[in-house]
C-alpha positions in Angstrom: 11.4 -34.0 55.6 13.8 -31.0 55.6 13.7 -29.0 58.8 12.7 -25.8 56.9 9.5 -27.5 55.8 8.3 -27.2 59.4 8.2 -23.4 59.1 5.5 -21.4 57.3 7.9 -18.8 55.9 11.4 -17.3 56.4 9.9 -14.8 58.8 8.3 -17.5 60.8 11.5 -19.4 60.9 13.3 -16.4 62.2 10.8 -15.9 65.0 11.0 -19.5 66.0 14.8 -20.1 65.8 16.4 -16.8 66.8 15.8 -14.0 69.4 14.8 -11.6 66.6 11.1 -10.5 66.9 8.7 -9.6 64.1 6.3 -6.7 64.6 3.8 -5.6 61.9 4.1 -2.1 60.6 0.3 -1.8 60.2 -3.0 -2.2 62.0 -5.1 -3.3 59.0 -6.9 -6.3 60.3 -6.1 -8.7 57.5 -2.5 -7.7 57.4 -2.2 -8.1 61.2 -3.7 -11.5 61.0 -1.2 -12.5 58.3 1.7 -11.2 60.4 0.6 -13.0 63.5 0.3 -16.2 61.5 3.9 -15.8 60.5 5.1 -15.1 64.0 4.5 -11.4 64.6 4.3 -10.3 68.2 3.6 -6.6 67.9 2.1 -3.9 65.6 2.2 -0.2 64.9 -0.4 2.5 64.5 0.2 6.1 63.4 -1.5 8.7 61.1 0.3 7.4 58.0 -0.9 3.9 58.8 -4.5 5.0 59.6 -4.7 6.8 56.2 -3.7 3.5 54.5 -6.1 1.6 56.8 -9.0 3.7 55.9 -8.4 3.2 52.2 -9.0 -0.5 52.9 -11.4 -0.4 55.8 -13.5 2.7 55.4 -16.6 0.4 55.3 -15.7 -0.7 58.9 -15.2 2.8 60.2 -17.4 5.2 58.3 -20.4 4.9 60.7 -18.1 5.1 63.7 -16.6 8.4 62.4 -20.1 9.8 61.9 -21.0 8.7 65.4 -17.9 10.3 66.9 -18.8 13.5 65.2 -22.4 13.4 66.6 -21.0 12.6 70.1 -18.5 15.5 70.0 -20.6 18.2 68.5 -17.9 20.9 68.7 -14.9 18.8 67.9 -12.6 19.6 65.0 -11.7 17.2 62.2 -8.3 16.8 63.9 -9.9 15.9 67.2 -12.2 13.3 65.6 -9.1 12.0 63.7 -7.2 11.4 66.9 -10.2 9.9 68.6 -10.4 7.4 65.7 -6.6 6.7 66.0 -7.2 5.8 69.7 -10.2 3.5 69.0 -8.4 1.7 66.2 -5.3 1.2 68.3 -7.3 0.0 71.3 -9.3 -2.4 69.2 -6.4 -3.9 67.4 -4.4 -4.2 70.6 -6.9 -6.9 71.6 -5.5 -9.1 68.8 -2.1 -8.9 70.5 -3.2 -9.2 74.2 -2.7 -13.0 74.4 0.9 -12.6 73.3 1.4 -9.8 75.8 0.1 -11.9 78.6 2.1 -15.0 77.7 5.3 -13.0 77.3 4.7 -10.8 80.4 4.9 -7.6 78.5 8.1 -8.0 76.5 6.0 -8.3 73.3 2.3 -8.3 72.3 2.2 -4.5 72.3 0.4 -2.1 70.0 2.7 0.9 69.2 0.7 4.1 69.0 2.3 7.3 67.8 2.1 10.7 69.5 1.0 13.7 67.4 4.0 14.6 65.3 3.1 18.3 65.4 4.0 18.2 69.1 7.7 17.4 68.4 8.8 20.7 70.1 6.6 20.5 73.2 7.8 18.1 75.9 4.8 18.7 78.2 2.3 18.1 75.5 4.1 14.9 74.5 4.1 13.7 78.1 0.4 14.3 78.5 -0.6 12.6 75.3 1.8 9.7 75.8 0.5 9.1 79.4 -3.1 9.2 78.0 -2.2 6.8 75.2 -0.5 4.4 77.6 -3.7 4.0 79.5 -5.8 3.0 76.5 -4.9 -0.6 77.0 -2.5 -2.6 79.1 -0.4 -3.6 76.1 0.2 -0.1 74.6 3.7 1.2 73.8 3.9 4.9 72.9 6.0 6.3 70.1 7.7 9.6 70.9 10.1 11.3 68.5 13.8 11.4 69.2 13.8 15.2 69.1 15.3 17.4 71.8 11.8 17.8 73.4 11.0 14.1 72.9 14.0 13.1 74.9 12.8 15.1 77.9 9.4 13.5 77.5 10.8 10.0 77.3 12.4 10.2 80.7 9.2 11.5 82.4 6.9 9.0 80.6 9.1 6.1 81.5 9.1 7.2 85.1 5.2 7.1 84.9 5.4 3.4 83.8 4.7 3.9 80.1 6.8 1.9 77.7 8.3 4.1 75.1 9.0 3.4 71.4 11.4 6.1 70.2 10.7 7.1 66.6 12.0 9.6 64.1 15.4 8.2 64.9 18.2 7.5 62.4 21.5 7.8 64.1 23.8 6.4 66.8 23.8 9.6 68.9 20.1 9.7 68.9 19.8 6.1 70.1 22.3 6.7 72.9 20.4 9.8 74.0 17.1 7.8 73.9 18.6 4.9 75.9 20.1 7.2 78.5 16.8 9.2 78.9 14.7 6.0 79.3 17.2 4.5 81.7 17.0 7.6 83.8 13.3 7.3 84.0 13.4 3.6 84.8 16.0 4.2 87.6 13.9 6.9 89.1 10.9 4.7 89.0 12.8 1.9 90.7 14.3 4.2 93.4 10.7 5.1 94.3 9.8 1.4 94.7 7.8 1.2 91.5 7.8 -1.8 89.3 9.5 -1.9 85.9 9.4 -5.7 85.3 6.6 -5.5 82.7 8.0 -2.5 80.8 9.6 -3.1 77.5 10.9 0.1 75.8 12.3 0.1 72.2 14.2 2.5 70.1 13.4 2.5 66.3 16.1 3.2 63.7 14.5 4.1 60.5 17.3 2.5 58.5 15.8 3.1 55.0 15.2 6.8 55.7 18.9 7.3 56.4 19.7 5.6 53.1 17.1 7.8 51.4 18.7 11.0 52.8 22.2 10.0 51.6 20.8 9.3 48.1 19.3 12.8 48.2 22.8 14.2 49.1 24.4 12.2 46.3 22.1 13.7 43.8 22.4 17.2 45.1 26.2 17.2 45.3 26.9 15.0 42.3 28.6 12.4 44.4 29.6 9.1 42.7 29.9 6.0 44.8 30.2 2.2 44.1 26.8 0.7 43.2 25.0 -0.7 46.2 27.1 1.0 48.9 24.3 3.4 49.8 22.0 0.5 50.6 24.3 -0.3 53.6 24.3 3.0 55.4 21.4 2.3 57.7 22.5 -1.3 58.3 26.0 -0.1 59.3 24.5 2.4 61.8 22.1 -0.2 63.2 24.8 -2.9 63.7 27.2 -0.4 65.4 24.4 0.8 67.6 23.4 -2.8 68.5 27.0 -3.7 69.5 27.2 -0.6 71.7 23.8 -1.3 73.3 24.9 -4.8 74.1 28.1 -3.6 75.7 26.4 -1.1 77.8 23.5 -3.3 78.8 20.7 -0.8 78.0 17.2 -2.1 78.7 16.0 -0.6 75.4 15.7 -3.0 72.4 16.4 -1.7 68.9 13.8 -1.9 66.2 14.5 -1.7 62.4 11.9 0.2 60.3 11.5 1.9 57.0 12.4 -1.0 54.7 14.0 -0.4 51.4 15.8 -3.7 50.8 16.0 -7.2 52.3 19.2 -6.3 54.2 17.1 -4.2 56.5 15.8 -7.6 57.7 18.4 -10.2 56.7 21.5 -8.5 58.0 19.9 -8.0 61.4 18.8 -11.6 62.0 20.0 -13.1 65.2 19.9 -10.1 67.5 17.7 -9.5 70.5 15.9 -6.9 68.5 12.7 -6.2 66.5 12.1 -5.9 62.8 8.9 -4.1 61.8 8.2 -4.4 58.1 5.0 -3.4 56.4 2.8 -6.0 54.9 4.2 -5.8 51.4 7.7 -6.3 52.6 6.7 -9.3 54.8 5.2 -10.9 51.7 8.3 -10.2 49.7 10.6 -11.6 52.4 8.4 -14.7 52.8 8.5 -15.4 49.1 12.2 -15.1 49.0 14.9 -17.8 49.2 17.1 -15.7 51.5 18.6 -18.0 54.2 17.6 -17.3 57.8 21.1 -16.9 59.3 22.6 -15.1 62.2 24.2 -12.0 60.6 23.8 -9.3 63.2 27.4 -10.0 64.4 28.9 -9.8 60.9 30.3 -6.3 60.5 29.7 -4.3 57.3 32.6 -4.4 54.9 35.2 -1.8 56.0 35.5 -0.6 52.4 31.9 0.3 52.4 32.0 2.1 55.7 35.2 4.0 54.7 33.7 5.1 51.4 30.5 6.3 53.0 32.4 8.1 55.6 34.7 9.8 53.1 31.9 11.0 50.9 29.0 11.7 53.2 29.5 13.9 56.3 26.0 13.0 57.4 26.8 9.3 57.5 29.7 10.2 59.8 27.3 12.3 62.0 24.8 9.3 62.0 27.4 6.7 62.8 29.6 8.4 65.4 28.8 8.6 69.1 29.4 12.3 69.2 28.3 13.0 65.6 25.2 14.9 66.6 24.3 16.9 69.7 20.8 16.7 71.1 20.1 20.3 70.0 21.0 19.2 66.4 18.5 16.3 66.3 15.6 18.4 65.1 17.5 19.9 62.2 19.1 16.7 60.9 18.0 16.0 57.3 16.2 12.7 57.8 14.4 14.1 60.9 13.0 17.1 59.0 11.9 15.0 56.0 10.2 12.4 58.2 8.5 14.9 60.5 7.1 16.7 57.4 5.8 13.5 56.0 4.2 12.5 59.3 2.6 16.0 59.7 1.3 15.8 56.1 -0.3 12.4 56.9 -2.2 14.1 59.7 -3.6 16.5 57.1 -4.5 13.6 54.9 -6.3 11.9 57.7 -8.2 15.1 58.4 -9.4 14.9 54.8 -10.8 11.4 55.3 -12.7 12.6 58.4 -13.9 15.6 56.5 -15.3 13.4 53.7 -17.6 11.7 56.3 -18.4 14.9 58.3 -18.9 17.1 55.3 -19.5 15.0 52.2 -18.6 16.8 49.0 -22.1 17.7 47.5 -20.6 17.7 44.0 -20.0 13.9 44.4 -23.3 13.0 45.9 
């Protein structure tokens, strides 16, 4: 019998034969069950995900939303929404707790996102992240890689909360994240506090960098070889991974925002995390793509050269000094992503409103 037959799927093979970990970019129960069956050791929750979750699981949460509204008689829709995000995250973290215990904190975590509207307020991010970190032993808290977020990451790491940096697309953001978290960890260690069970990560939203360069190509009438724009995020990820390995940062990289199979297949073999949503996991598992170590294979120099020549924002994203921290908030992919995340909060408010104040025209 071929060796491959022992594995359930390509993703399962990856998790069993390489250091590359699989996390599930969803907390929908059935999707998380599927992911764990195929080797997943982590999951994510945020307003975008909860909006999608409620479309599938409103029958599980409608009564609880109504109960939260009764318990918190003066609470706003937004306050009820975040109370729900916390409960969903805490409940679904239980599904990962055995993995967390077995792997001593490296994996088995539920990644919960701080309120994206707080991206300019370090103290508010610190307070919310500290609160979220206490919801369950296996929480990891997402903080945006904005100027304020970097300040919060250092303090939160010192407090013993594992950080997942999000809204991150570039090498300079990743370096700033790793340095901020390292400062927090070193402070904690100097004060005699334990860091052994902490496991920070830094997400690179590879597909969102690709998306932004495609927007730039359309706006500026830039022609480029077919397929080259699909490599931009991969090139930034691979370069960042090499640098992190050289410097020995204690922050793992995580690939998110999938647009093509290379956002998975080109990263196999690294001590890193891939976090695809359910539909991409099924697509990968149905593919015939070989599970091979490709993280150390550099992106073709011709592709990198062409991207660098035609897209200044690729140079900014792929150069160590391409962006200063004060420029992170205004970087195109950052602005687009924050706007989407904030809009998802409004959509989540609407789902809560439909329970708290049902539309009488539809009754």
